[in-house]
C-alpha positions in Angstrom: 18.6 4.3 -22.4 21.1 5.8 -20.0 20.6 9.5 -21.0 17.3 11.4 -20.9 15.1 10.9 -23.9 15.7 14.4 -25.2 19.6 14.2 -25.0 21.4 15.4 -28.1 24.6 17.1 -29.0 24.7 20.4 -30.8 27.0 21.4 -33.7 29.7 22.3 -31.1 29.5 18.8 -29.6 28.0 20.1 -26.4 25.3 17.9 -24.7 21.8 19.3 -24.9 19.0 18.1 -22.6 15.4 19.3 -23.1 16.6 21.8 -25.6 19.1 23.4 -23.3 22.9 23.1 -23.4 24.3 21.6 -20.2 27.2 24.2 -20.2 24.5 26.9 -20.1 22.8 25.2 -17.2 26.1 24.8 -15.3 26.9 28.5 -15.9 23.4 29.6 -14.7 23.1 27.2 -11.7 26.6 26.1 -10.8 27.9 22.6 -10.4 27.3 19.9 -9.3 23.9 20.1 -10.9 21.1 17.6 -11.1 19.1 17.8 -14.3 15.7 16.3 -14.6 14.0 16.1 -18.0 10.3 16.3 -17.8 9.7 14.4 -21.1 11.8 11.5 -19.9 10.1 11.4 -16.5 6.7 11.3 -18.1 7.6 8.7 -20.8 9.2 6.4 -18.3 6.4 6.8 -15.8 3.9 6.0 -18.5 5.8 2.9 -19.5 6.0 1.6 -15.9 2.3 2.3 -15.3 1.2 0.6 -18.5 3.4 -2.5 -17.8 1.9 -2.9 -14.3 -1.6 -2.3 -15.5 -1.2 -4.8 -18.3 0.0 -7.5 -15.9 -2.1 -6.5 -12.8 -5.2 -4.4 -13.7 -5.7 -3.4 -10.1 -2.1 -2.3 -9.4 -1.0 1.1 -8.1 2.4 2.5 -8.9 3.9 4.8 -6.3 6.9 7.1 -6.3 9.1 7.1 -3.2 9.4 10.7 -2.1 12.7 9.9 -0.5 14.3 9.4 -3.9 13.8 13.2 -4.6 10.9 14.9 -2.9 10.7 17.9 -5.1 7.1 19.1 -5.5 7.8 19.8 -9.2 8.8 16.2 -9.8 5.9 14.9 -7.6 3.5 16.9 -9.8 4.8 15.2 -12.9 4.3 11.8 -11.4 0.8 12.9 -10.1 -0.1 13.9 -13.6 1.0 10.5 -14.9 -1.3 8.7 -12.4 1.4 7.6 -10.0 0.8 7.7 -6.2 3.3 8.8 -3.5 5.0 6.9 -0.8 6.1 9.1 2.1 8.0 8.4 5.4 8.0 11.8 7.1 6.0 15.0 7.7 8.4 16.8 5.3 7.6 14.3 2.5 3.9 14.5 3.2 4.1 18.3 3.0 5.9 18.0 -0.4 3.1 15.8 -1.7 0.4 18.2 -0.4 2.2 21.2 -2.0 2.4 19.2 -5.3 -1.3 18.6 -5.2 -1.0 14.8 -4.9 -4.4 13.4 -4.1 -4.1 12.1 -0.5 -6.0 8.9 -1.3 -3.0 8.0 -3.6 -0.5 8.5 -0.7 0.9 5.8 1.5 2.7 6.6 4.8 5.4 4.2 5.7 8.1 4.3 8.3 8.8 2.4 11.4 9.3 5.4 13.6 6.4 7.8 12.9 5.8 10.4 15.6 2.4 11.2 17.0 2.6 14.5 15.2 3.3 12.8 11.9 0.4 10.3 12.4 -1.9 13.2 13.3 -0.8 15.1 10.2 -1.5 12.0 8.1 -5.0 11.5 9.6 -5.8 15.2 9.2 -4.7 15.1 5.5 -6.8 11.9 5.0 -3.8 9.9 3.7 -5.1 6.9 1.8 -3.0 4.2 3.6 -1.0 4.4 6.8 1.3 1.4 7.2 1.6 0.4 10.8 4.6 -1.5 12.2 3.7 -2.4 15.7 1.0 -2.5 18.3 2.0 0.8 19.9 1.6 2.5 16.6 -1.8 0.9 16.1 -2.9 2.2 19.5 -1.6 5.7 18.7 -3.2 5.8 15.3 -6.5 4.6 16.8 -6.4 7.3 19.5 -5.7 10.0 16.9 -8.4 8.8 14.5 -11.0 8.7 17.3 -10.0 12.2 18.3 -10.5 13.5 14.8 -13.7 11.6 13.9 -15.1 9.9 17.0 -14.4 6.5 15.3 -11.5 4.9 13.6 -11.4 5.3 9.8 
């Protein structure tokens, strides 16, 4: 379906999403306006998770924070059992603000700074994806500084 699950038209023919007329949203918040429907996000997240778990029992579905790193949206996906893929300190912060369990986070990115790696180690991010030997060395140094031994 192209439109959110809750999309209807009222008796005036105005589109309604999540029980709210879009012209009211535009008047209140201005345009352009991105509208996210919580019910749609939850239902589609559930369908994706169920499909992967049916095919691969040990799979993990993750949401890429770069798509829209709103803590409110991340909380919805967290509630639906979806992890979070981050590529920056800002995205990691959004996940932490949203209460995403850090063991369900992965930190990607081929240009992570020492500060970002340090933040990820301090937060106990579940997986840090390394891209080269220099990054492995930096991560090893940071992990040793925090715990005495690499994690």
